[in-house]
Structures are given as structure tokens and as C-alpha cells.
Phi, psi and omega in degrees: 000132180264129180254120175257130175274126179247124183254109185292150177294152179283143173284165183304320183290333183282342186273131181235168177298332181262027182298149171293115191281336183298130175079004181278152181277169183301320182294321179294316179300316180297318185294316184294319179301317179302315182298320178299313181297322176299314178300318179300308184298321179293321178287324172300315181298315177300316181303311178298321179293318180289324177289348173276344183279163177298148184289127178216160179296317185296321171303312187287334176289316185296324183290316179297321178298317177297320174300321185286317177296319180296319180298316179300318176295326177297311179298318178300313185299319174297319181302320179294316187291314184299313183301317180293319184295319174311312181303310184296322175297312180305313181295319184291321177300317177297320176300317178292327174296316181294319178298316178296324180292319180299324183292317180297315186293323185287318184295325174299311178302315178298316179301316177299321182291314176301319177301309179297320180299318181295323179293321176289322180297324181283349182279102187281163179299317175303312180298324180295321181291320181278347178292170175281350183286148176279168180305315180301321179294326181295318180291336173296322178296321179297323180296321177299320184300314180297320182296318179302309179299324176295319180299315181298316176300314179295327174289325176295319177297321182294323182293318181295317176297315177300315180301319178294317183291323179292319180294324178293314185294323183290318181297315180300317181295315180296326174294316187290325177291329175287318179299317180300315179297321179291320175299320180290321172297315179295325176299311177304315184295317180301313173307312177297324179290326180297313180299318176304312179298319183295319181292308175309315179304314182300321175299315186294326181292332177286344187272125174264172189301327184296336185263004187300320179295325176292323178296321185294327180290321178297321180293319179295324174297320180300315182297326179294314181298318177305312183297326174298317180295309186304320193267356177301135178291128178245120178253126178280162176303335182275001186091358181284144178244139177198172177275150176311318180296323178290318182293327177292318180296335181287317190260329185305323184295340187262359182307311187289323185286334180259330181088047180207145182280139181301316185313307178296322176300305185295332183286324179288320185286330183295141173295332185294347182259002184293152176285110179053026172081006181291314177283128180098350179275127182059018180289141179083018188245359177248165165243161192290332176259012172300142183298134176217160183271077175204183192291330182279341181078357180230163180306313183265139176290159181299326179292341177265348186299317184291326173291323181293323178292327179288322186287318171311312180295319181293322181267001175075033185252156181273110182298329189284339179244355179289122177292134175224173187286152178283164180293147171251096185292136186093349179225053171114338176067009181238153172243217176102005182286150187238142170072191182299327183270345183060054176288134164286148183306320181287333180286327181281315183203116181263107186300329181291325188252345181081357183255177179144175183289348174304313183299320176295309184298320181299323181290313187295319184272346182070038177238159186271325186221075176298151182233131181297351182263357176262128184307307183303310184297319179291320184290320179296330179297310182302307182301316180296314176303310175298327172304316178302311187295317181297325184295320177296312183297324184294335181281345184255325187230159188245319187283147183298322181301307181294326181291321175298314183298309177304311180304310179303309187294325174298318180304320186277320189234003183057222182301346178271021195286340183305322179285354181246023189222347186259319176301140178298342181262000185282162181302307180303314183293323178292321180291314181301315170308311176302314184297323174300315177296316183296328185291320179298322182290319182293323180294322181291321180295327189282335186278000000 
């Protein structure tokens, strides 16, 4: 006798944020995710309420405990999303395998049809008259020829359809894989925060009431330091000035969606990480068609101009007066980078392929025409670019410093990144150092 074990679905009330994910239905996973999001919202409300209260040790212990609970719910929510994405990735890989198999079968069919068509096409009228076949049989062959041509057209249409479906499936798969990596990075960041909160909580629990006045002075000093960090002037490589707190508020909400740390993005964007002041020097003081000492004779290379003009047209800007970076002689001899993040036109939008970071930014921000000259759009573009670089670097390195140094070096030099990440004076190394300091500042603001 065969016994079948049946695992009944859980009722809505039985599903919790901390549910075991294995074997759960999509509906159960969605309910669990909603429960996590409700916990996060509840802790956010509690945090806002507590932060309005007067400073006491008890209040701050409650705040830290609430942050720990919220962070744990964040981690569980990300676990659920990663689990769902893994299932989607597995399904999409199966779809791609089936599409490739269909493509191979169709190509084999086309090959056979072409072979038969050539055989009929080479059979001349004279050969038909001299052959043993009757005239009626000869015309049957011509009917076959028409059928073969029709089959060929149908198969060619099928191949085009399969190719389109494969490209769509591949794009969805790549996006799912990017999202999975983004969630994993965000999850690690939440874990790091949780440890910092627990450490702070331990300190608070060791403070007794007799020390409360001294504690309030310490808190006042912390707030002074936080304000200094927020109000520090932040200059981007494109020459834009803003406060550090403003720059952080621009990019931090998109960390989870993109899968990159704000500290690294801001370190890449700041002039202070530039090599000997070269990046950021005299940027935005040239125009694209201005005379320059290079083979094109202009600031911008000829290969970049079509994309630049298309960007200008879409944004309604005058290409002849819009400022771009001046050439860096000895490092390519061309300028033409745009906006606070200094995107090259073809990197932002390649007119030949229709792709570029513009497309990613548009999707993340939910807008139709992002601009490399707008701070938020440019920052999100830089974050997306770095996220791609970070994915490659994470496979090669384990320490955060090396991953950040490698990511920045890839951002700067592409495949030639190795020579720009190890030396203390290299671009990648300097960015990683700056990012580490920024991370300390961000952690201070978060406590």
C-alpha cells in the first residue's frame, strides 16, 4: 500500500513573517511578505513616536530595540523576496532552454527544406522532358516546390518569433538576477546595521540613572556631530555643490532596488576621490563641438556625438551651449562627459542600440525621460553602473574594501580595472578609502 503525505495549506492567520519558506505556495509567501511589511510599518510608526519624546535612557533603549525589530523584519522580508526570485530565475532558465531547443529544431527543419528546394530548383525543364517521369509528375514536383517555399517562410517567421521571445526571456532573467543580487547586498547591510544596533543597545543598558545627566550631554554632542556631517559641503565630479545630507537623501532610498551602498556611490561622485584632481578639474567648461587638439578636432569624439545630439533633442536642450567636460589630455584626449555624474553620451544612451543607463534610470524612477544633468537621475545612473561593476567584483573578492576598490576601478577603467585598484594612489583604492569614511558617517547618522 502506498501512502501519500498531504501537507495542507496554512490559513492566513497561521502565516507569519518568520515562516519557513520551503514548500510554501506563492499565496503563502505573499501573505508572509505582507506580514513582514506590516511589522516594518509598525516599527517605523513606533520610532517616529519615540523620537518625538524627550531624551531619556529608557526612550533611547526603546528606539534601539525598535530598530533591531524593524531590521529583523527587513531581513525576513528580503529572504522571502530572494526565495521568490530564485523560483522565477529557475523557471526562466527552463523557458530559455526550451526556446533554444525549439530554435535548434526549427533550424534543422529550415536546413532540410533548403536542401529539398535546391534539389528541385536545379532540376531543369530539359531534364524533366528527358526523364522517365511523366509531365504530370513533373508539375507535381513544382507543386511540392511551392509547398516547400511556404514551409520555409513559415519556419523563418517561427525563428524570428523564437528570437524575440528568447531576447525578452533573457532580459527578464538578467533583471531578476540583478534584483536577487541587490536584495542579497541589502540583506547583508541590514545584518550589519542589526549588529551595530545591538552593540549600541548593550552600551545603553550599562548606563544607570545616576549617569543620565552625563548621558544627555553625550547625546547633545552626538547630535552636533550628526549636524556637522549632514551640513558638510559635498562637491560632485561634475562641479555640483550640495550638503552631504542632501546627497545621501537622494541615493539612499534606492539602495535596495539597485543593490549598491550609498557610501560607495557618494565616494565615486565626490571630487575628493579624483586622481590628482584630474577628475572634476575644469569640468563643465567646454561645449561638445569646441575646438580641441585630437584627431576629431573637437572636445567630443565623433562616435559620441550622435548619442549626445539625440539626448539634447529629447531633453529640449541646446547642444551648442550645454556644458560638458573638457578633454583630459594624456587620458584619451577627449571630453564630453555630462552632468554631476559625468556620464559619456553613449553610456547614458547609445543611439545605435537604443540601450544605456538612461533606460535603467527611467524604470527605477518611473519616469520617461531621465536627464544626466539632473542630480537624482545622474546619481541613480551612477549607482546602477556601480551595481553592475560590483556584481563582477563580488565574484573575485571577499573583503568590502577590495570589492569597493574593484567596483570603482571598473567604473573608471572597465576591463582594465586591475591597474587602478591596488596602489594607494590609484582611483579605486582612493574611492574605497573615501567610501569607508562615508560609511562611518552614515552609521553615525543612523544611530
